[in-house]
C-alpha positions as CSV (number, residue, x, y, z in Angstrom):
1,M,15.2,91.1,45.6
2,N,12.1,92.2,43.5
3,R,9.9,89.3,42.7
4,S,10.9,88.5,39.4
5,S,14.5,87.8,41.6
6,F,11.9,86.2,44.0
7,S,10.1,84.2,41.5
8,L,13.4,83.0,40.1
9,L,15.4,82.0,42.6
10,A,12.4,79.6,43.9
11,V,11.9,78.1,40.0
12,V,15.9,77.3,40.5
13,V,15.5,75.8,43.8
14,G,12.1,74.0,43.4
15,T,13.8,72.0,40.4
16,A,16.9,71.1,42.2
17,L,14.5,69.9,45.4
18,L,12.8,67.9,42.3
19,A,15.6,66.2,41.5
20,G,16.9,64.6,44.4
21,C,13.5,62.5,44.5
22,G,15.5,60.3,41.4
23,T,17.7,59.6,43.6
24,P,17.3,55.4,43.7
25,P,17.5,54.3,48.2
26,A,20.6,54.2,49.5
27,L,23.3,53.4,47.2
28,A,23.9,57.1,46.6
29,V,25.6,57.2,50.4
30,F,27.9,54.5,49.5
31,D,28.5,56.1,45.9
32,T,29.9,59.6,47.0
33,G,31.7,57.9,50.6
34,S,29.8,58.0,53.8
35,Q,27.2,59.6,55.9
36,V,29.9,61.4,57.6
37,Q,29.9,63.1,53.2
38,L,25.8,63.2,53.3
39,R,25.6,65.1,56.7
40,S,28.0,67.7,55.9
41,Y,25.4,68.9,52.7
42,Q,23.5,68.8,55.3
43,S,24.5,70.9,57.9
44,R,26.1,74.0,57.9
45,T,27.2,76.5,61.0
46,F,26.1,79.8,60.8
47,P,27.1,82.5,63.1
48,G,25.0,83.6,65.8
49,T,22.8,82.7,68.8
50,D,19.5,83.5,68.5
51,R,18.1,80.0,67.5
52,E,14.5,81.7,67.1
53,K,15.7,84.5,64.2
54,A,17.7,81.4,62.2
55,L,13.8,79.7,62.7
56,R,12.2,82.8,61.7
57,G,14.7,81.9,58.3
58,I,14.3,79.3,57.7
59,I,10.6,79.3,57.7
60,G,10.5,81.8,55.8
61,T,13.2,80.6,53.4
62,M,10.7,76.9,52.8
63,Q,7.8,79.5,52.1
64,D,9.9,80.8,49.4
65,L,10.8,77.9,48.7
66,G,7.2,76.2,47.3
67,F,6.8,74.6,51.3
68,V,3.7,74.8,53.3
69,I,5.0,74.6,57.0
70,D,3.6,71.3,58.8
71,K,5.5,72.1,61.9
72,A,7.2,74.9,64.1
73,D,8.7,74.3,67.5
74,A,10.6,76.6,69.0
75,V,11.8,74.4,72.2
76,L,13.4,71.3,69.9
77,G,14.6,74.1,67.0
78,T,12.5,72.5,64.4
79,V,10.5,73.1,61.6
80,T,9.2,70.5,59.2
81,G,7.6,71.4,56.1
82,T,5.4,69.8,53.1
83,K,6.1,71.1,48.6
84,L,3.7,69.1,46.8
85,A,3.8,69.3,42.7
86,G,3.0,65.7,41.5
87,Y,5.6,65.0,44.1
88,E,5.8,64.8,47.7
89,L,9.0,66.9,49.0
90,R,8.9,66.7,53.4
91,M,11.9,68.6,55.0
92,T,12.6,69.2,58.5
93,V,15.5,72.1,58.9
94,T,16.7,72.4,63.0
95,V,18.4,74.6,64.5
96,Q,21.0,73.1,67.6
97,A,23.3,75.4,69.2
98,R,27.3,74.8,68.8
99,D,29.5,77.1,71.0
100,R,28.6,79.8,72.8
101,T,28.8,82.4,69.2
102,Q,27.5,79.1,66.5
103,L,24.8,77.9,65.2
104,V,24.6,74.5,63.5
105,V,21.3,74.1,60.5
106,R,20.2,70.5,59.2
107,A,18.2,69.9,56.7
108,N,16.7,66.0,56.3
109,A,14.5,65.8,52.5
110,Q,12.9,63.0,51.8
111,C,10.7,63.3,48.3
112,K,8.4,60.3,48.1
113,N,7.0,60.0,44.4
114,R,3.9,57.8,44.1
115,P,1.2,57.2,46.3
116,N,1.2,53.9,48.6
117,T,4.8,54.3,48.6
118,G,7.9,55.3,51.4
119,A,9.7,57.8,50.8
120,V,13.3,58.1,49.8
121,A,16.2,59.7,51.0
122,I,17.3,63.4,49.5
123,E,21.1,62.1,49.2
124,E,22.9,64.2,47.0
125,P,24.6,68.1,47.6
126,G,22.6,70.1,44.8
127,P,18.8,70.5,46.9
128,Y,20.7,71.1,50.7
129,Q,23.0,73.3,48.3
130,D,20.4,75.6,47.1
131,F,18.6,75.0,50.2
132,F,21.0,76.6,52.4
133,A,22.0,79.2,49.7
134,A,18.3,80.2,50.1
135,F,18.5,80.4,53.6
136,E,22.1,82.6,53.8
137,K,20.3,85.0,51.6
138,S,17.3,85.5,54.2
139,I,19.6,86.1,56.8
140,F,21.9,88.3,54.8
141,L,18.9,90.5,54.2
142,G,17.9,90.2,57.6
143,T,14.7,88.3,57.5
144,P,13.0,89.4,61.1
């Protein structure tokens, strides 16, 4: 993937993540069905058992999408990052073993539109789908 394609991907995903900031708090979950449906947007299962490789892929994907990594914990299997662009978007991604052949990756994003206000959970599928699409490309391309 060349640099301009990567930049285009980052812009597309960044725009989708920004769109999630407009979601009214607490209503989107009930409009889309349930917490189970929300969790289905936020989670993907991947083949393999190398948690550290998955965490490196997550860090790379988040950085490519414009996030600054705040914390990464290999023991807990979590990565947290923040993106600032007129708004604050914070995402935490967790990697857990599902069984002996698969890993579950779960992303949770929150948006803060204004200073001194609470964060709003992003509850629509688009931003999560975009994150996982970029992450899958990262894994496919063999992120070290």
